C-alpha positions, 0 to 999 in steps of 0.5 A, a space after each residue: 128083267 132077266 134074273 140070275 137063274 135064267 142067265 145061268 140056264 143060258 150059260 149051261 147050254 153053251 159048250 164052254 160052260 157045259 161041265 160046270 155045276 150050278 154053283 160054278 155057273 152062278 159065279 159067271 152069271 153074277 156079272 152077266 147080262 142078257 142083251 137082245 139085238 134086233 136084226 142088222 143092229 150093231 153089237 160093236 163097231 171097229 174102234 169101240 172100246 173092247 170091254 165085254 165077251 159075248 156068247 150067243 144064246 140064239 140068233 146069228 152074228 156076222 163079224 166083218 171088216 171094211 176097207 177104206 173104200 167101204 168094201 165089206 169082208 165077212 170074217 165069220 158068221 157065228 152060230 148059237 153057243 159061240 163066243 166072240 170077239 177072239 181078241 177079247 182077252 186083252 184087258 184094254 184095247 179097241 175092237 178091230 172088226 164090226 159085229 152085227 146081228 144077222 137076225 134077231 138075237 140074244 147075247 150074254 155079255 160079261 165084262 172082260 175084267 171080271 171074266 178073266 179074274 174068275 177064269 183062273 179058278 176054272 182050268 178046264 174052261 181055260 183049256 177049252 178056250 185055249 183049244 178054241 183059240 188054237 182052232 181059230 188060229 189054224 183056220 186063219 192060217 189055212 185061209 191065208 194059205 188058200 189066199 196065197 196059193 189057190 186061184 179064185 175057183 179053188 178059193 170058192 171050193 175051199 170056202 164051201 168046205 170050210 162052211 160045212 165045218 163052221 156053219 153046216 150040219 150033216 144030213 143024208 143029202 150032204 152038209 146043209 148050211 144052217 145060214 142062208 148065204 147069198 152069192 154076195 155073202 160068199 163073195 165077201 168072204 173071199 174078196 171076189 165078185 158076186 158074178 164070179 161066185 154065181 158062175 162057180 156055184 152054177 158049175 158046181 150045181 151042174 156037177 151035183 157038188 152043190 144044191 140049193 133047196 126051195 128055202 134058200 139053204 145050200 146042200 154041199 157034197 163036202 167029200 166030193 169037193 175035197 176030191 175035186 180040189 185034190 185031183 185038180 192040184 195033182 193035175 197042176 203039179 204034174 204039168 
């Protein structure tokens, strides 16, 4: 059984709580639990009661939604240290997405009611949450803009640029995506076909904007992709 001290140690490495003292961390740990999830296991499903906030200790979590025909749309792939769901600060309600472990994972769960009650005593944590939610809103606004004003080829480029920020780490070879995304995964993120993504990725590989190592991880030249996108938009506007 996970003891309170162990939970506090897990919380200490999560960015949201990194400035808190041991005593302050213990207040959050009082009502927290460590929950193990096997790969592909649901954490919650759309329509389930919204009653807990989750923090990822290790492993990765996919947040997604399905339409009436069962087609899947991936909203986020979350990394260790991240918090979800983003609508979790409502005291009552139901989940509007599904969450599933992409790999074996350990999550810290805290009841929303308790979390909100104790949060009022930690203004710095509140500010971090506000900043985090603001970044997510900005991200969703940019995605909407991309959906409305860019063709599929440009949407794929925008997606790769975004993944560099959300799921990448900078290396000498460019940004390495820390998750093994398949063409099908990428297609589900922008609502297109796997074949379209494959064709675009092949073209970007030929131009050395994107590469795939033997382990299945993408390396992306983010700056070159940005210049390419900006250049093509300039050419379009000048026509």
